[in-house]
C-alpha atoms as a printed R data frame, in Angstrom:
    type eleno elety resid chain resno       x       y       z
1   ATOM     1    CA   UNK     A     1 120.461  39.739  89.582
2   ATOM     2    CA   UNK     A     2 121.987  41.601  86.718
3   ATOM     3    CA   UNK     A     3 123.373  39.360  84.351
4   ATOM     4    CA   UNK     A     4 125.931  40.068  81.716
5   ATOM     5    CA   UNK     A     5 124.721  40.197  78.001
6   ATOM     6    CA   UNK     A     6 127.383  37.826  77.155
7   ATOM     7    CA   UNK     A     7 126.467  35.223  79.810
8   ATOM     8    CA   UNK     A     8 122.815  35.394  78.573
9   ATOM     9    CA   UNK     A     9 123.975  35.083  75.033
10  ATOM    10    CA   UNK     A    10 125.836  31.958  75.992
11  ATOM    11    CA   UNK     A    11 122.976  30.690  77.794
12  ATOM    12    CA   UNK     A    12 120.493  31.293  75.290
13  ATOM    13    CA   UNK     A    13 122.635  29.570  72.549
14  ATOM    14    CA   UNK     A    14 122.935  26.604  74.868
15  ATOM    15    CA   UNK     A    15 119.476  26.201  76.554
16  ATOM    16    CA   UNK     A    16 118.074  24.878  73.316
17  ATOM    17    CA   UNK     A    17 120.506  21.939  72.708
18  ATOM    18    CA   UNK     A    18 119.902  20.970  76.211
19  ATOM    19    CA   UNK     A    19 116.455  21.346  76.302
20  ATOM    20    CA   UNK     A    20 116.275  18.848  73.301
21  ATOM    21    CA   UNK     A    21 118.826  16.795  75.298
22  ATOM    22    CA   UNK     A    22 116.351  16.422  78.202
23  ATOM    23    CA   UNK     A    23 113.684  15.708  75.692
24  ATOM    24    CA   UNK     A    24 115.610  12.625  74.665
25  ATOM    25    CA   UNK     A    25 116.406  11.922  78.121
26  ATOM    26    CA   UNK     A    26 112.862  11.453  78.975
27  ATOM    27    CA   UNK     A    27 112.351   8.759  76.170
28  ATOM    28    CA   UNK     A    28 115.380   7.080  76.712
29  ATOM    29    CA   UNK     A    29 116.175   6.864  80.253
30  ATOM    30    CA   UNK     A    30 113.087   7.771  82.316
31  ATOM    31    CA   UNK     A    31 110.944   4.911  81.073
32  ATOM    32    CA   UNK     A    32 113.221   1.875  82.075
33  ATOM    33    CA   UNK     A    33 113.928   3.576  85.118
34  ATOM    34    CA   UNK     A    34 110.403   3.690  85.827
35  ATOM    35    CA   UNK     A    35 109.954   0.227  84.917
36  ATOM    36    CA   UNK     A    36 111.836  -0.767  87.769
37  ATOM    37    CA   UNK     A    37 109.454   0.922  90.445
38  ATOM    38    CA   UNK     A    38 112.449   4.248  90.567
39  ATOM    39    CA   UNK     A    39 111.857   7.487  90.329
40  ATOM    40    CA   UNK     A    40 112.921  10.246  87.778
41  ATOM    41    CA   UNK     A    41 113.590  13.691  88.459
42  ATOM    42    CA   UNK     A    42 115.257  15.885  85.836
43  ATOM    43    CA   UNK     A    43 115.941  20.071  85.147
44  ATOM    44    CA   UNK     A    44 117.435  22.226  82.844
45  ATOM    45    CA   UNK     A    45 119.799  25.400  84.791
46  ATOM    46    CA   UNK     A    46 118.180  28.331  85.081
47  ATOM    47    CA   UNK     A    47 120.061  31.684  84.340
48  ATOM    48    CA   UNK     A    48 120.750  32.922  87.550
49  ATOM    49    CA   UNK     A    49 122.021  29.447  88.313
50  ATOM    50    CA   UNK     A    50 123.797  29.320  85.270
51  ATOM    51    CA   UNK     A    51 125.459  32.589  86.094
52  ATOM    52    CA   UNK     A    52 126.672  31.993  89.449
53  ATOM    53    CA   UNK     A    53 127.947  28.861  88.273
54  ATOM    54    CA   UNK     A    54 130.463  30.617  85.697
55  ATOM    55    CA   UNK     A    55 131.578  32.949  88.472
56  ATOM    56    CA   UNK     A    56 132.903  30.017  90.733
57  ATOM    57    CA   UNK     A    57 135.882  29.787  88.106
58  ATOM    58    CA   UNK     A    58 135.311  26.215  87.977
59  ATOM    59    CA   UNK     A    59 133.741  25.882  84.522
60  ATOM    60    CA   UNK     A    60 136.554  25.536  81.870
61  ATOM    61    CA   UNK     A    61 133.884  25.687  78.746
62  ATOM    62    CA   UNK     A    62 131.346  28.103  79.478
63  ATOM    63    CA   UNK     A    63 128.884  27.139  76.910
64  ATOM    64    CA   UNK     A    64 129.137  23.577  78.025
65  ATOM    65    CA   UNK     A    65 128.793  23.236  81.925
66  ATOM    66    CA   UNK     A    66 128.738  19.527  82.915
67  ATOM    67    CA   UNK     A    67 125.527  19.874  84.763
68  ATOM    68    CA   UNK     A    68 123.492  22.202  82.576
69  ATOM    69    CA   UNK     A    69 121.554  19.460  81.820
70  ATOM    70    CA   UNK     A    70 121.193  17.086  85.120
71  ATOM    71    CA   UNK     A    71 118.852  14.534  86.409
72  ATOM    72    CA   UNK     A    72 118.575  11.929  89.272
73  ATOM    73    CA   UNK     A    73 117.424   8.629  89.650
74  ATOM    74    CA   UNK     A    74 116.381   7.908  92.989
75  ATOM    75    CA   UNK     A    75 116.650   4.157  94.246
76  ATOM    76    CA   UNK     A    76 115.434   2.493  97.228
77  ATOM    77    CA   UNK     A    77 118.502   1.438  98.923
78  ATOM    78    CA   UNK     A    78 122.184   1.168  98.706
79  ATOM    79    CA   UNK     A    79 121.741  -2.299  97.329
80  ATOM    80    CA   UNK     A    80 119.831  -0.804  93.884
81  ATOM    81    CA   UNK     A    81 122.603   2.004  93.252
82  ATOM    82    CA   UNK     A    82 124.636  -0.488  91.459
83  ATOM    83    CA   UNK     A    83 121.986  -1.480  89.379
84  ATOM    84    CA   UNK     A    84 121.025   1.904  88.719
85  ATOM    85    CA   UNK     A    85 124.655   2.534  87.219
86  ATOM    86    CA   UNK     A    86 124.641  -0.624  85.537
87  ATOM    87    CA   UNK     A    87 121.464   0.784  83.708
88  ATOM    88    CA   UNK     A    88 123.057   3.963  82.794
89  ATOM    89    CA   UNK     A    89 126.029   2.432  81.657
90  ATOM    90    CA   UNK     A    90 123.912   0.254  79.091
91  ATOM    91    CA   UNK     A    91 122.412   3.323  77.736
92  ATOM    92    CA   UNK     A    92 125.486   6.117  77.555
93  ATOM    93    CA   UNK     A    93 129.038   6.394  77.614
94  ATOM    94    CA   UNK     A    94 130.607   7.329  81.138
95  ATOM    95    CA   UNK     A    95 133.208   9.669  80.732
96  ATOM    96    CA   UNK     A    96 133.416  10.776  84.455
97  ATOM    97    CA   UNK     A    97 132.494   8.972  87.627
98  ATOM    98    CA   UNK     A    98 132.560  10.577  91.150
99  ATOM    99    CA   UNK     A    99 133.430   9.560  93.618
100 ATOM   100    CA   UNK     A   100 135.758   7.436  91.218
101 ATOM   101    CA   UNK     A   101 135.390   4.176  93.198
102 ATOM   102    CA   UNK     A   102 133.258   3.132  95.663
103 ATOM   103    CA   UNK     A   103 135.956   2.447  97.993
104 ATOM   104    CA   UNK     A   104 137.275   6.127  98.130
105 ATOM   105    CA   UNK     A   105 136.364   9.113  99.182
106 ATOM   106    CA   UNK     A   106 137.407  12.611  99.933
107 ATOM   107    CA   UNK     A   107 135.627  12.837 102.652
108 ATOM   108    CA   UNK     A   108 136.993  12.851 106.511
109 ATOM   109    CA   UNK     A   109 135.699  10.553 108.875
110 ATOM   110    CA   UNK     A   110 133.906  13.276 110.840
111 ATOM   111    CA   UNK     A   111 132.235  15.036 107.433
112 ATOM   112    CA   UNK     A   112 129.108  14.339 106.038
113 ATOM   113    CA   UNK     A   113 129.115  16.418 103.371
114 ATOM   114    CA   UNK     A   114 127.402  15.794  99.950
115 ATOM   115    CA   UNK     A   115 128.951  12.473  98.196
116 ATOM   116    CA   UNK     A   116 126.433  10.878  96.339
117 ATOM   117    CA   UNK     A   117 127.180   8.837  93.334
118 ATOM   118    CA   UNK     A   118 127.551  11.181  89.830
119 ATOM   119    CA   UNK     A   119 128.176  10.070  86.461
120 ATOM   120    CA   UNK     A   120 129.103  12.451  83.460
121 ATOM   121    CA   UNK     A   121 127.932  11.162  80.675
122 ATOM   122    CA   UNK     A   122 127.533  11.196  76.835
123 ATOM   123    CA   UNK     A   123 124.894  10.192  74.504
124 ATOM   124    CA   UNK     A   124 126.583   6.954  73.850
125 ATOM   125    CA   UNK     A   125 126.456   4.292  70.776
126 ATOM   126    CA   UNK     A   126 122.973   3.858  69.427
127 ATOM   127    CA   UNK     A   127 121.598   7.008  70.304
128 ATOM   128    CA   UNK     A   128 119.245   8.684  67.283
129 ATOM   129    CA   UNK     A   129 120.636   9.571  64.131
130 ATOM   130    CA   UNK     A   130 119.167  12.933  64.667
131 ATOM   131    CA   UNK     A   131 120.069  15.733  66.827
132 ATOM   132    CA   UNK     A   132 123.656  14.749  65.852
133 ATOM   133    CA   UNK     A   133 124.647  18.324  67.665
134 ATOM   134    CA   UNK     A   134 124.187  16.680  70.954
135 ATOM   135    CA   UNK     A   135 126.669  13.898  70.459
136 ATOM   136    CA   UNK     A   136 129.348  15.727  72.328
137 ATOM   137    CA   UNK     A   137 127.237  17.520  75.321
138 ATOM   138    CA   UNK     A   138 128.129  15.995  78.450
139 ATOM   139    CA   UNK     A   139 125.554  16.056  81.305
140 ATOM   140    CA   UNK     A   140 125.469  14.853  84.628
141 ATOM   141    CA   UNK     A   141 123.007  11.808  86.338
142 ATOM   142    CA   UNK     A   142 122.979  11.411  89.997
143 ATOM   143    CA   UNK     A   143 121.781   8.289  92.011
144 ATOM   144    CA   UNK     A   144 120.474   8.785  95.124
145 ATOM   145    CA   UNK     A   145 118.775   6.550  97.567
146 ATOM   146    CA   UNK     A   146 115.365   7.549  98.689
147 ATOM   147    CA   UNK     A   147 116.789   8.936 102.093
148 ATOM   148    CA   UNK     A   148 119.410  10.722 100.215
149 ATOM   149    CA   UNK     A   149 117.179  12.291  97.994
150 ATOM   150    CA   UNK     A   150 114.838  13.240 101.121
151 ATOM   151    CA   UNK     A   151 117.837  14.765 102.644
152 ATOM   152    CA   UNK     A   152 118.589  16.981  99.680
153 ATOM   153    CA   UNK     A   153 115.171  18.244  99.058
154 ATOM   154    CA   UNK     A   154 114.562  19.250 102.836
155 ATOM   155    CA   UNK     A   155 117.747  20.875 103.473
156 ATOM   156    CA   UNK     A   156 119.070  22.504 100.045
157 ATOM   157    CA   UNK     A   157 117.509  26.035 100.504
158 ATOM   158    CA   UNK     A   158 118.893  25.880 103.912
159 ATOM   159    CA   UNK     A   159 122.453  25.195 103.174
160 ATOM   160    CA   UNK     A   160 122.913  25.638  99.093
161 ATOM   161    CA   UNK     A   161 120.628  28.243  97.368
162 ATOM   162    CA   UNK     A   162 119.836  30.570  99.977
163 ATOM   163    CA   UNK     A   163 119.868  34.456 100.781
164 ATOM   164    CA   UNK     A   164 122.000  34.073 103.609
165 ATOM   165    CA   UNK     A   165 124.140  31.743 105.861
166 ATOM   166    CA   UNK     A   166 123.625  30.496 109.000
167 ATOM   167    CA   UNK     A   167 125.732  28.149 110.998
168 ATOM   168    CA   UNK     A   168 122.922  26.508 113.384
169 ATOM   169    CA   UNK     A   169 121.004  25.408 110.368
170 ATOM   170    CA   UNK     A   170 124.015  23.700 108.393
171 ATOM   171    CA   UNK     A   171 124.881  22.260 111.800
172 ATOM   172    CA   UNK     A   172 121.635  20.978 111.736
173 ATOM   173    CA   UNK     A   173 121.149  19.903 108.558
174 ATOM   174    CA   UNK     A   174 124.355  17.731 108.520
175 ATOM   175    CA   UNK     A   175 123.132  16.228 111.688
176 ATOM   176    CA   UNK     A   176 120.345  15.276 110.218
177 ATOM   177    CA   UNK     A   177 122.647  13.542 107.322
178 ATOM   178    CA   UNK     A   178 124.402  11.661 109.666
179 ATOM   179    CA   UNK     A   179 121.125  10.125 111.189
180 ATOM   180    CA   UNK     A   180 120.075   9.185 107.748
181 ATOM   181    CA   UNK     A   181 123.429   7.852 106.950
182 ATOM   182    CA   UNK     A   182 123.488   5.769 109.872
183 ATOM   183    CA   UNK     A   183 119.710   4.311 108.624
184 ATOM   184    CA   UNK     A   184 120.848   3.669 105.249
185 ATOM   185    CA   UNK     A   185 123.888   1.443 106.935
186 ATOM   186    CA   UNK     A   186 121.428  -0.210 108.916
187 ATOM   187    CA   UNK     A   187 118.616  -0.868 106.017
188 ATOM   188    CA   UNK     A   188 121.544  -1.952 103.909
189 ATOM   189    CA   UNK     A   189 123.016  -3.980 106.304
190 ATOM   190    CA   UNK     A   190 119.806  -5.915 108.108
191 ATOM   191    CA   UNK     A   191 120.659  -9.266 107.280
192 ATOM   192    CA   UNK     A   192 124.044  -8.974 108.774
193 ATOM   193    CA   UNK     A   193 122.845  -7.061 111.856
194 ATOM   194    CA   UNK     A   194 120.071  -8.805 112.481
195 ATOM   195    CA   UNK     A   195 122.514 -11.807 113.707
196 ATOM   196    CA   UNK     A   196 123.810  -9.701 116.085
197 ATOM   197    CA   UNK     A   197 122.912 -10.970 119.716
198 ATOM   198    CA   UNK     A   198 121.447  -7.266 120.689
199 ATOM   199    CA   UNK     A   199 118.421  -7.669 118.277
200 ATOM   200    CA   UNK     A   200 118.427 -11.629 117.548
201 ATOM   201    CA   UNK     A   201 115.193 -12.156 119.160
202 ATOM   202    CA   UNK     A   202 111.837 -13.208 118.778
203 ATOM   203    CA   UNK     A   203 108.279 -12.929 119.861
204 ATOM   204    CA   UNK     A   204 105.703 -15.459 120.178
205 ATOM   205    CA   UNK     A   205 103.749 -13.929 116.792
206 ATOM   206    CA   UNK     A   206 106.828 -13.973 115.002
207 ATOM   207    CA   UNK     A   207 107.414 -17.615 115.718
208 ATOM   208    CA   UNK     A   208 103.730 -18.179 114.863
209 ATOM   209    CA   UNK     A   209 104.113 -16.764 111.509
210 ATOM   210    CA   UNK     A   210 107.732 -18.770 110.484
211 ATOM   211    CA   UNK     A   211 105.565 -21.752 111.599
212 ATOM   212    CA   UNK     A   212 102.741 -21.092 109.425
213 ATOM   213    CA   UNK     A   213 104.857 -20.033 106.365
214 ATOM   214    CA   UNK     A   214 107.166 -23.143 107.044
215 ATOM   215    CA   UNK     A   215 103.925 -25.283 106.744
216 ATOM   216    CA   UNK     A   216 101.986 -23.782 104.056
217 ATOM   217    CA   UNK     A   217 105.199 -23.795 101.843
218 ATOM   218    CA   UNK     A   218 105.442 -27.639 102.732
219 ATOM   219    CA   UNK     A   219 101.586 -28.425 101.884
220 ATOM   220    CA   UNK     A   220 101.405 -26.142  98.563
221 ATOM   221    CA   UNK     A   221 103.537 -25.935  95.402
222 ATOM   222    CA   UNK     A   222 105.156 -22.496  95.032
223 ATOM   223    CA   UNK     A   223 102.860 -21.426  92.471
224 ATOM   224    CA   UNK     A   224  99.941 -21.834  94.400
225 ATOM   225    CA   UNK     A   225 101.207 -19.297  97.327
226 ATOM   226    CA   UNK     A   226 101.281 -15.489  96.972
227 ATOM   227    CA   UNK     A   227 104.657 -13.745  96.524
228 ATOM   228    CA   UNK     A   228 103.652 -12.183 100.099
229 ATOM   229    CA   UNK     A   229 104.012 -15.017 102.049
230 ATOM   230    CA   UNK     A   230 103.785 -13.004 105.576
231 ATOM   231    CA   UNK     A   231 100.343 -11.178 104.723
232 ATOM   232    CA   UNK     A   232  99.074 -14.993 103.867
233 ATOM   233    CA   UNK     A   233 100.585 -16.309 107.296
234 ATOM   234    CA   UNK     A   234  99.359 -13.359 108.990
235 ATOM   235    CA   UNK     A   235  95.575 -13.668 108.023
236 ATOM   236    CA   UNK     A   236  95.752 -17.523 108.377
237 ATOM   237    CA   UNK     A   237  97.322 -16.910 112.157
238 ATOM   238    CA   UNK     A   238  93.875 -14.834 112.783
239 ATOM   239    CA   UNK     A   239  91.708 -17.820 111.774
240 ATOM   240    CA   UNK     A   240  93.210 -19.966 113.726
241 ATOM   241    CA   UNK     A   241  93.276 -17.682 116.658
242 ATOM   242    CA   UNK     A   242  89.652 -17.394 116.013
243 ATOM   243    CA   UNK     A   243  89.248 -21.301 116.271
244 ATOM   244    CA   UNK     A   244  91.871 -21.634 119.388
245 ATOM   245    CA   UNK     A   245  94.462 -24.099 117.072
246 ATOM   246    CA   UNK     A   246  97.797 -23.376 117.658
247 ATOM   247    CA   UNK     A   247 100.146 -22.833 114.898
248 ATOM   248    CA   UNK     A   248 101.941 -25.822 114.841
249 ATOM   249    CA   UNK     A   249  98.948 -27.725 114.697
250 ATOM   250    CA   UNK     A   250  98.140 -26.074 110.820
251 ATOM   251    CA   UNK     A   251  99.877 -29.106 108.965
252 ATOM   252    CA   UNK     A   252  97.821 -32.013 110.783
253 ATOM   253    CA   UNK     A   253  94.473 -29.803 110.111
254 ATOM   254    CA   UNK     A   254  95.411 -29.461 106.306
255 ATOM   255    CA   UNK     A   255  96.113 -33.070 105.914
256 ATOM   256    CA   UNK     A   256  92.595 -33.877 107.432
257 ATOM   257    CA   UNK     A   257  90.999 -31.526 105.139
258 ATOM   258    CA   UNK     A   258  92.456 -32.977 102.003
259 ATOM   259    CA   UNK     A   259  91.885 -36.712 103.449
260 ATOM   260    CA   UNK     A   260  87.728 -35.653 104.139
261 ATOM   261    CA   UNK     A   261  87.559 -33.444 100.598
262 ATOM   262    CA   UNK     A   262  89.619 -36.111  98.654
263 ATOM   263    CA   UNK     A   263  92.089 -33.386  97.374
264 ATOM   264    CA   UNK     A   264  93.209 -29.494  97.667
265 ATOM   265    CA   UNK     A   265  91.310 -27.556  95.328
266 ATOM   266    CA   UNK     A   266  93.533 -25.348  92.816
267 ATOM   267    CA   UNK     A   267  90.318 -22.648  92.843
268 ATOM   268    CA   UNK     A   268  90.741 -22.064  96.762
269 ATOM   269    CA   UNK     A   269  93.219 -19.688  98.375
270 ATOM   270    CA   UNK     A   270  95.222 -21.096 100.876
271 ATOM   271    CA   UNK     A   271  93.319 -18.960 103.411
272 ATOM   272    CA   UNK     A   272  89.774 -20.244 101.790
273 ATOM   273    CA   UNK     A   273  90.929 -24.050 102.353
274 ATOM   274    CA   UNK     A   274  92.305 -23.023 105.806
275 ATOM   275    CA   UNK     A   275  88.947 -21.893 107.091
276 ATOM   276    CA   UNK     A   276  87.285 -24.477 104.974
277 ATOM   277    CA   UNK     A   277  89.252 -27.090 107.288
278 ATOM   278    CA   UNK     A   278  88.644 -25.207 110.854
279 ATOM   279    CA   UNK     A   279  84.687 -25.490 109.545
280 ATOM   280    CA   UNK     A   280  84.620 -28.962 108.609
281 ATOM   281    CA   UNK     A   281  86.867 -30.495 111.801
282 ATOM   282    CA   UNK     A   282  84.554 -31.589 114.388
283 ATOM   283    CA   UNK     A   283  86.927 -31.177 116.861
284 ATOM   284    CA   UNK     A   284  87.334 -27.902 116.068
285 ATOM   285    CA   UNK     A   285  83.926 -26.975 116.743
286 ATOM   286    CA   UNK     A   286  84.089 -23.898 114.760
287 ATOM   287    CA   UNK     A   287  80.631 -23.020 115.680
288 ATOM   288    CA   UNK     A   288  80.808 -22.715 118.945
289 ATOM   289    CA   UNK     A   289  84.161 -20.903 118.844
290 ATOM   290    CA   UNK     A   290  82.308 -18.149 116.796
291 ATOM   291    CA   UNK     A   291  79.501 -17.923 119.766
292 ATOM   292    CA   UNK     A   292  81.984 -16.803 122.055
293 ATOM   293    CA   UNK     A   293  83.807 -13.703 122.974
294 ATOM   294    CA   UNK     A   294  86.350 -12.176 120.341
295 ATOM   295    CA   UNK     A   295  86.189  -9.667 117.290
296 ATOM   296    CA   UNK     A   296  87.913 -11.560 114.807
297 ATOM   297    CA   UNK     A   297  85.931 -12.486 111.429
298 ATOM   298    CA   UNK     A   298  86.200 -15.213 108.526
299 ATOM   299    CA   UNK     A   299  85.698 -14.528 105.001
300 ATOM   300    CA   UNK     A   300  83.482 -16.858 103.442
301 ATOM   301    CA   UNK     A   301  82.434 -17.521  99.748
302 ATOM   302    CA   UNK     A   302  80.511 -19.881  97.597
303 ATOM   303    CA   UNK     A   303  83.552 -21.582  96.419
304 ATOM   304    CA   UNK     A   304  84.010 -23.161  99.421
305 ATOM   305    CA   UNK     A   305  82.490 -26.266 100.982
306 ATOM   306    CA   UNK     A   306  80.873 -25.087 104.489
307 ATOM   307    CA   UNK     A   307  78.160 -26.559 106.898
308 ATOM   308    CA   UNK     A   308  74.699 -25.021 106.464
309 ATOM   309    CA   UNK     A   309  75.031 -22.871 109.309
310 ATOM   310    CA   UNK     A   310  77.687 -20.829 107.816
311 ATOM   311    CA   UNK     A   311  75.593 -19.557 105.015
312 ATOM   312    CA   UNK     A   312  73.094 -17.935 107.947
313 ATOM   313    CA   UNK     A   313  73.619 -14.575 108.756
314 ATOM   314    CA   UNK     A   314  76.525 -14.238 111.388
315 ATOM   315    CA   UNK     A   315  77.767 -11.285 113.043
316 ATOM   316    CA   UNK     A   316  81.463 -12.791 112.586
317 ATOM   317    CA   UNK     A   317  81.330 -14.192 109.044
318 ATOM   318    CA   UNK     A   318  82.006 -12.041 106.053
319 ATOM   319    CA   UNK     A   319  80.427 -13.649 102.920
320 ATOM   320    CA   UNK     A   320  80.775 -12.289  99.515
321 ATOM   321    CA   UNK     A   321  77.884 -14.162  97.989
322 ATOM   322    CA   UNK     A   322  75.634 -12.299 100.683
323 ATOM   323    CA   UNK     A   323  72.712 -10.180  99.164
324 ATOM   324    CA   UNK     A   324  73.320  -6.229  99.510
325 ATOM   325    CA   UNK     A   325  70.563  -4.506 100.967
326 ATOM   326    CA   UNK     A   326  69.113  -2.075  98.096
327 ATOM   327    CA   UNK     A   327  67.307   1.142  99.185
328 ATOM   328    CA   UNK     A   328  64.599   2.571  96.869
329 ATOM   329    CA   UNK     A   329  65.800   5.988  95.783
330 ATOM   330    CA   UNK     A   330  62.198   7.195  95.655
331 ATOM   331    CA   UNK     A   331  61.111   6.572  99.249
332 ATOM   332    CA   UNK     A   332  60.961   9.275 101.787
333 ATOM   333    CA   UNK     A   333  64.671  10.292 103.523
334 ATOM   334    CA   UNK     A   334  63.160   9.022 106.977
335 ATOM   335    CA   UNK     A   335  61.979   5.744 105.202
336 ATOM   336    CA   UNK     A   336  65.646   5.229 103.520
337 ATOM   337    CA   UNK     A   337  67.151   6.214 106.752
338 ATOM   338    CA   UNK     A   338  65.086   3.176 108.747
339 ATOM   339    CA   UNK     A   339  65.699   0.821 105.815
340 ATOM   340    CA   UNK     A   340  69.786   1.386 106.258
341 ATOM   341    CA   UNK     A   341  69.451   0.975 109.782
342 ATOM   342    CA   UNK     A   342  70.767   4.776 110.268
343 ATOM   343    CA   UNK     A   343  68.620   7.477 112.347
344 ATOM   344    CA   UNK     A   344  66.626   9.876 109.997
345 ATOM   345    CA   UNK     A   345  68.371  13.245 108.810
346 ATOM   346    CA   UNK     A   346  67.911  16.083 110.880
347 ATOM   347    CA   UNK     A   347  67.477  19.452 109.422
348 ATOM   348    CA   UNK     A   348  68.085  22.625 111.340
349 ATOM   349    CA   UNK     A   349  65.496  25.486 111.502
350 ATOM   350    CA   UNK     A   350  65.896  28.267 109.346
351 ATOM   351    CA   UNK     A   351  68.531  30.647 111.248
352 ATOM   352    CA   UNK     A   352  67.733  33.962 112.248
353 ATOM   353    CA   UNK     A   353  68.316  36.766 109.383
354 ATOM   354    CA   UNK     A   354  71.980  37.855 108.789
355 ATOM   355    CA   UNK     A   355  72.974  34.413 110.325
356 ATOM   356    CA   UNK     A   356  74.308  31.441 108.340
357 ATOM   357    CA   UNK     A   357  73.365  28.088 108.678
358 ATOM   358    CA   UNK     A   358  75.699  25.735 110.566
359 ATOM   359    CA   UNK     A   359  75.503  23.159 107.468
360 ATOM   360    CA   UNK     A   360  75.968  26.010 104.693
361 ATOM   361    CA   UNK     A   361  79.002  25.830 102.712
362 ATOM   362    CA   UNK     A   362  81.785  27.712 103.872
363 ATOM   363    CA   UNK     A   363  83.012  30.340 101.463
364 ATOM   364    CA   UNK     A   364  86.634  31.562 100.873
365 ATOM   365    CA   UNK     A   365  87.920  34.931 101.944
366 ATOM   366    CA   UNK     A   366  88.316  36.755  99.121
367 ATOM   367    CA   UNK     A   367  91.756  37.704 100.570
368 ATOM   368    CA   UNK     A   368  92.919  34.962 101.403
369 ATOM   369    CA   UNK     A   369  95.751  33.496  99.664
370 ATOM   370    CA   UNK     A   370  96.036  29.798  98.471
371 ATOM   371    CA   UNK     A   371  99.125  27.745  99.959
372 ATOM   372    CA   UNK     A   372 101.323  27.364  96.869
373 ATOM   373    CA   UNK     A   373 101.369  23.106  96.355
374 ATOM   374    CA   UNK     A   374 103.366  23.125  93.391
375 ATOM   375    CA   UNK     A   375 106.273  21.003  93.306
376 ATOM   376    CA   UNK     A   376 109.650  22.795  93.700
377 ATOM   377    CA   UNK     A   377 112.077  22.899  90.852
378 ATOM   378    CA   UNK     A   378 114.019  19.687  90.912
379 ATOM   379    CA   UNK     A   379 117.682  20.254  92.003
380 ATOM   380    CA   UNK     A   380 120.083  17.432  91.178
381 ATOM   381    CA   UNK     A   381 123.264  19.638  91.495
382 ATOM   382    CA   UNK     A   382 123.962  19.815  95.229
383 ATOM   383    CA   UNK     A   383 127.607  21.246  95.020
C-alpha cells in the first residue's frame, strides 16, 4: 500500500518513543501479570495499520494515537477482570475507561460486537526518572478473559483486518461470540447456577468423594492435607474400592489404625496412612482382596508399616523401594531383550538395489514448504 511521506515521517518519529514505552511496560506491568498466572501480550502498531487508522478520521492527534502501543492482559474468567483492573490502576494513571461503567454498554441486547474492557493510561506516579518524554503518552490496556481472547485471535482475520468482506463469515464469527459469552456467564455464575433444580443432582462417585473429603478434614489438620482435596479423595476412594470398603466407613478405619499404631505419623501422606490402615486391619483382609479380580493398584513405600507379604513382588502393588532391573549394556542385543522381557530386535534383510529400507529415515522433499508455526503479530486493538 502506498503511504504518504508525511504519514511515514510521523510514524517514524513516534515509533521510537512507543518502543521505549513498550520496553518499560515489559518491566513494569508484565511481571506482576505473569506472577498471578495471567498472560500478557503487546504490540506497537505497524506502519500500514497506523496509516489506515489515521484515515478513519477518528484520530485527533496523529502523532499520538491512543493505541499506537497497546497490550492485553488475559485472565481466566470474568471474576478476575476486576482484579486485573485494580492492578493496572495501582501502576498507571487511568485517563479513560471503555465502557465507562460495568453496568452500561453501547450494545443492543441482540448485538455481540467487540466490547471488552479497555483502559487508556499514562505512566503514572512513581515512574522511572528516565524517559521523561514519555510522561504524556497515552496507551491502551485491554483486559480479556481467556474465552474473549480466544475469540478475538481466532476471528480477527475474518472480520477485522482482511482483504474482503463476507456476511456469512461475520455471522458465524458473532454466533460463536454469542455462544462463548453464554459459556462465560455459566462459568462465572456456576455457584448460583449449580443450585438450579435442573442440575442440582449427584451421582454415587460425587457422593463418595464428598464423604471422603469431609472425613479426612475431620481426621487431619488442614496443614496436613493438600490443596487439591478432590484428587486426594479420588485416590483414597480407589484404594477403598480395592479393599471393598465403603466411603462412609473411612473415619472408623482411620481411628482403628490410630489406636493400633499409637499416633498419626506426620511423615505419611493421608493416602499412605489409609493404605497402611487397610493393610493392618484384619477384617479388611487386603491380601485376599488383592488376589481377587480387578486392575486397581496400591502405591507403597518403606516409610509405611506393612505386613511382610506386601514386601514381596505383587502385580497389584507399586513399591517405590523395589529394585529396578539393570540391563548390562555390554551384552548382545538378544541377551538385553531377554533380560528386559522384550522380544529380540528384528532386522530386515538388505532391500533390493534402488529401494529404501522400511526402517530408513525419511528425507524431506527439497521442494516441500514447511508450515509456518510462528505466532501471528499480537493485535490487541479489535475496533
